[in-house]
LOVEXGU-117167 format. One line per field, with one value per residue (C-alpha): residue in one letter; residue number from 1; x negated, z, y. Coordinates in steps of 0.25 Angstrom, whole numbers, plus 5000, padded with zeros to 4 digits. Each point is the difference from the previous one (the first is absolute). Layout:
BEGIN
aa <- A/... $
i <- NUM/... $
px <- X/... $
pz <- Z/... $
py <- Y/... $
This chain:
BEGIN
aa <- X/X/X/X/X/X/X/X/X/X/X/X/X/X/X/X/X/X/X/X/X/X/X/X/X/X/X/X/X/X/X/X/X/X/X/X/X/X/X/X/X/X/X/X/X/X/X/X/X/X/X/X/X/X/X/X/X/X/X/X/X/X/X/X/X/X/X/X/X/X/X/X/X/X/X/X/X/X/X/X/X $
i <- 1/2/3/4/5/6/7/8/9/10/11/12/13/14/15/16/17/18/19/20/21/22/23/24/25/26/27/28/29/30/31/32/33/34/35/36/37/38/39/40/41/42/43/44/45/46/47/48/49/50/51/52/53/54/55/56/57/58/59/60/61/62/63/64/65/66/67/68/69/70/71/72/73/74/75/76/77/78/79/80/81 $
px <- 5000/4995/4995/5003/4986/4999/5014/4996/4988/5007/5011/4990/4993/5012/5005/4986/5000/5014/4996/4988/5007/5010/4988/5004/4990/5003/5004/5010/5006/5001/5007/5010/5003/4999/4989/4986/4989/4992/5012/5001/4985/5001/5012/4991/4988/5009/4998/5014/5013/5011/5014/5011/5005/4986/4997/5013/4996/4986/5005/5011/4990/4990/5011/4998/5010/4997/5002/4988/4991/5005/4999/4985/4996/5005/4994/4986/5002/5002/4988/4991/5005 $
pz <- 5000/4997/5011/5003/4997/4987/4996/5004/4992/4988/5001/5001/4988/4992/5004/4997/4986/4997/5005/4992/4988/5001/5002/5013/5011/5015/5002/4988/5005/5014/4995/4992/5011/5012/5006/5004/4990/5012/5003/4986/5000/5012/4993/4987/5009/5007/5013/5002/4996/4996/5005/4990/4997/4998/4991/4992/4999/4995/4990/4995/4997/4993/4992/5005/5006/5015/4997/4990/5012/5008/4987/4998/5014/5000/4987/5005/5012/4992/4991/5012/5005 $
py <- 5000/5014/5008/5015/5005/4993/5005/5015/4999/4994/5010/5012/4996/4999/5014/5006/4993/5006/5014/5000/4995/5012/5009/5005/5004/4997/5014/5000/4988/5005/5012/4993/4990/5010/4991/5004/4996/4994/4991/4995/4998/4991/4992/4999/4994/4990/5006/5005/4992/5009/4999/4996/5014/5005/4989/5003/5015/4996/4990/5009/5011/4991/4993/4986/4990/4997/4985/5001/5003/4987/4991/5005/4998/4986/4997/5006/4991/4987/5003/5000/4986 $
């Protein structure tokens, strides 16, 4: 079973990838979501796991489906087994 640390890291990598693909800085995404760039940075590094509504706001702004993040985390985990 996937653990929280692995999930947070995978989730953060996917959020960072989506942000960079859209060409947004941490500051720009923070402004668009009313979150601090430092907080988003912690999420991207996997040191902070966002609450569900925070995750929803990030995904909405980045144009990704939240379920995609869960699917990717599970896929990454299975590839390591």
